[in-house]
N, C-alpha and C positions, 0 to 999 in steps of 0.2 A: 518373592517372596519363598517358593520354593528351595531355589540356592542357597537362601540363607539359613534355611531347617536342615539343609543339606550341613552344612558348613555347620554351621552349630554343634549338631552332633556329633560330626567326626572329631570337633575340639574335645567336645566331653568326652567321646571312647578314648582322645587319645588321656585327658587328665585321668581317666578311672582307671584306666590301663598304664600307669606309667612303667611297668616294669615291658611289658610285652604290647610291642603294636603290631596288630591285623596287619594283612593286605587290602581286606575290607574297608577299614578304621581311611587307610592313606587311597586309594582308587576314589572313593566316596568325594572325600576332599579336593584330589583333583579335577574329579569331576565336577565338582559344582567350582573350580576357580576357572577350569573350559570354558563352564556354563555362563560365567558372570563375564569374561571375555568377550563372551562371544556375543551376549547382551548389549556389552558396551560398542560393540563395534556393528550392530546390528542397527543401534539407535543414532550414531554417528552418521549411517548411509543411510539411514532414513533423512535423517537432516540433510543431510548432503544434497538429496533427492528433491526436498521440499525447496530448498532454495535457489536448482537449479531449476524448476518449475515458475517460480517465484520471477526468474530470470528472465525468461522463455514468454512467460506472458506480458512482463515492463513491455520486451522487446517486442511484441505482437502489436499492444497498443502503440507503443509510438508510433513503430511506421503506421499504422492504421490511422494516424493523429498526425504526423508532418508530411504523409506520402500524397494524403486524399489532394486531388486540385480542388475539389468543391469547399474544403476547407480555406483554402490558400485564401480566397476573396473575402470570405467569414474573419478573419486575423487582420485582414487592413484593416477592415469598415469598422472594427469593433475597436482600435484606436481610437476611432473620434466619433463613436457612435452614430456613422453617417447615416445619413436619411434612407439610401440609400437600401439599407436593412430591411425595412420596411417592405420592397419589391421585392428581395431573396426568395427562391423558390422556396415554398412548406417543405417541400422533401427533403430540400437542405438542411434546414432548423430542425427538423426533426431527427434527421441521420445525428447531427452535431447534439440535439439533447440528448437522442440515445446514447452516441458514446460516452457522454458525461457520463449519463446514472449506469450505464455497462460500469463504468470506473469507480464510480461511487459504491456498488456491489462489490466490487474488487475489494476494496481500500477496506467495507464495513465485513467482508469474509478472512481479512487479511493477508489478500491475495498479492496485494501490493501494501507498499508500507504509506501511511497516510505523509509523510516527510516526501517520502518520490512521489508520488501525486501531486503534493502541493507546490515542488521542486520544478517539476515538467510540466503538468497540463492545467494547474489553479488561474494562470493569471485571468485566460480566457474565461473560464467560468463565473470567474467573479467581472469579469466584465459585461459579461450576457445577462447576470444578474441585477445589474448597475443600468442597463442599458434602454434607454425610452423606447427605440426604434426596432430594436429585434423583437419583441413581441407581439409585432403584427405581422397576420398570417393571412393569406390568399387560399382555404383550406375547402372551398366549396369549388372554385375551376370559373367562377363569374365575373374577376378580379372586382369581388369586393372585399376591400381589405378591412378586418377588425379586428380590434388587439384582445389577445386572450390571457385569463384569469390567471398571472403566473401564480398568485397563492391558491387556485386550487389543487385541490387532494393529488389530482394526477402528476404534478412537480413537483411533489412533495421531499422527493428525493436526492432529484438537483437543488431544492432550494436549500435542503439542510446541507447537502457536498460542498454548495458554493458558499451556504453561510461558514461552515466550518475551515473551508479554507478559507475564507475571509477573516476569520477570528486567527488562523493559525499564521496567516501574511502579518498581524498586527506581532504575535509572538517573535517571530523570526526577524523581523527589524527591530524592535526593541534586543535581541540577542544581540544581532548583528551589531549594532551602535556600542551595545556593554562590551562586545570582542576589540571593536574597534581603540576601546577606552583602555581597556588594559592591554592593548599592543603597543599603545602610544603613552602609557606608564611605561613599560617594560624596556621603551626605547629611550626615554628620559633617565632611567632607572640606572640601565649600562650604558648611556651614549651611544646606541647605534645608529 
């Protein structure tokens, strides 16, 4: 804002003294231009550093997700909602749900884009929410398996995330279908 005021003042001084140009007017004009360029460059660098931090966050999350050996068994069991999910360790299930809640917080705070979270992580979140067998835990240690109330407020962040991802999945599928139709029309039109 200050730069804009300096520029306006310099231009006004130049217009009012059309016959003589003061060094002070030229210097303030040049200073304002340099300040404006510096501000634009600073904003560009700030944006670039934010993008880099977001990329680093995403890569760390992806590494934790894909390279975690505890999650590998979960991935295959979730495909068919296998009954062995009921006997899976309480600790592993909590770690998996914790990962998704952390991811949901990152999406909500815009550290990771919703589209990226959907494409890379949503599949299993949707499978967990739809699963009948995942939501059984032995959290007491006495081999008493009980069903956990997934509608509890303690799972609301995960519930919202999986619900959002499920809705986005419907949008994504519809968009893919429309894109295929457009490509088909282009192929017919141009005989490709």
